[in-house]
C-alpha positions in Angstrom: 5.6 -17.7 19.5 6.0 -14.0 19.4 6.8 -12.3 16.1 9.6 -9.5 16.0 8.3 -5.9 15.4 10.2 -3.0 14.1 8.7 0.4 14.1 9.7 4.0 13.6 8.2 7.5 13.6 9.2 10.8 12.3 7.7 14.4 12.7 8.1 17.6 11.0 6.6 21.0 11.3 6.3 23.0 8.2 4.9 26.5 7.5 2.8 25.3 4.6 -1.0 26.1 5.1 -2.9 23.0 6.2 -5.4 23.6 3.3 -2.7 23.6 0.8 -1.1 20.3 2.0 -4.6 18.5 2.6 -5.8 19.6 -0.9 -2.7 18.0 -2.6 -3.1 14.9 -0.7 -6.8 14.7 -1.7 -5.6 14.6 -5.2 -3.9 11.2 -4.3 -0.6 10.1 -3.4 0.4 9.8 -7.2 0.7 13.6 -7.0 3.9 13.4 -4.9 6.8 11.5 -6.4 8.4 10.8 -3.0 5.3 8.7 -2.0 5.4 6.4 -5.0 8.0 3.8 -3.5 5.2 3.0 -1.0 2.7 2.5 -3.7 -0.1 0.8 -1.6 -1.6 4.0 -0.3 -5.3 3.9 1.0 -7.8 6.7 0.5 -7.2 9.7 2.7 -9.3 9.7 5.9 -10.3 13.2 7.3 -11.5 14.3 10.6 -11.1 16.9 13.2 -8.3 19.1 11.6 -6.2 16.2 10.3 -5.8 13.9 7.3 -4.5 10.4 7.6 -3.0 8.5 4.4 -2.0 4.9 5.3 -0.7 1.9 3.7 -0.7 -1.8 4.5 0.8 -4.8 2.7 2.8 -8.0 3.1 6.3 -8.1 1.7 8.3 -11.3 1.7 6.2 -12.7 4.7 6.5 -9.5 6.7 3.5 -7.3 7.5 4.4 -3.7 6.6 1.9 -0.8 7.5 2.1 2.9 8.4 0.5 6.2 8.0 1.2 9.7 7.0 -0.7 12.1 9.4 -1.2 15.7 8.4 -2.7 17.9 11.2 -3.3 21.5 11.7 -0.9 23.6 13.8 -0.9 27.3 14.8 2.6 27.8 12.8 1.4 25.8 9.8 1.1 22.0 9.1 2.4 19.2 11.4 3.4 16.1 9.5 4.0 12.8 11.3 5.1 9.6 9.6 4.7 6.2 11.5 5.7 2.7 10.1 5.7 -0.8 11.3 7.0 -4.1 10.0 6.5 -7.4 11.9 7.4 -11.0 11.2 10.5 -13.1 11.0 11.3 -12.0 7.5 11.2 -8.4 8.7 14.9 -8.9 9.6 15.8 -8.9 6.0 13.2 -6.3 4.9 13.4 -3.6 7.4 16.3 -2.1 5.4 14.2 -1.9 2.4 11.5 -0.1 4.4 13.9 2.3 5.9 15.4 2.9 2.4 11.8 4.0 1.1 11.1 6.2 4.1 14.4 7.8 4.8 13.9 11.5 4.7 10.4 11.0 3.3 8.9 14.2 5.2 11.8 16.3 3.9 11.2 15.2 0.4 7.4 15.6 0.9 7.8 19.3 1.9 10.2 19.9 -1.1 7.5 18.9 -3.3 4.8 21.0 -1.9 
């Protein structure tokens, strides 16, 4: 039997220099108040002009995962947030994930 899957993505282009954003993320996700609700962040992975900060956990039987992807852009820094929740209990938990990630990129830029 297939499991239901909910996913979302959000993108934002900021004029902040990539080195500044990546440097702050290298300090750890705790440096940003807006990232604390998704407290299970993995160590940042770097490569080819981008930095990926991901999370994965099981919440009430639903598998939750996602990534904050920071990449270079001629105008500054491109931010992309991807999230996914799968499992039958995701019907109950997807609102919680949405609450934690609502306007996350906007709040992230405000904290830069």
